[in-house]
C-alpha angles and dihedrals in degrees: 000000000000116000117204120179120231087245091054090048093050091048092050093047088054090053091050093047090050089048092052092047089048089057091050090050092049089052090051090046093237096149099168093055089044090054091049090049090045091054092048093048093048092057088050093049093051091051093044091052098036097100124056110263122233111261091242089063096054095098093048090047091051092052091050094049089048090052091052093048092052092050090047093050089056089049091053091048090056093047092048090050091049090048090052090048090050092047092051089048090051090052092047092050090046091055091046090052092050091051092052090051091051090049092050091050089052092055093053 
């Protein structure tokens, strides 16, 4: 049977809460807040996994890590989609700028 202390459970719940909030921020494209929460969560994760876990907790830890990884994959997917949107917008703006420059040359 897996034994998890109340302190460990509270720390893990905080990590999960931060991960959920990070996903929300990625969906809202609030990259600065996302970065701040990522840094905070990383510190908590380092502390949470700093000590060797008891062998009977291995399966539970694997499940917990898999949950975080799934959430992080969604965050990466959202950031990649945003990067693609920004890249498309930059290309559109560069083309518009070129057209304006060509128009101005035609007026001279």
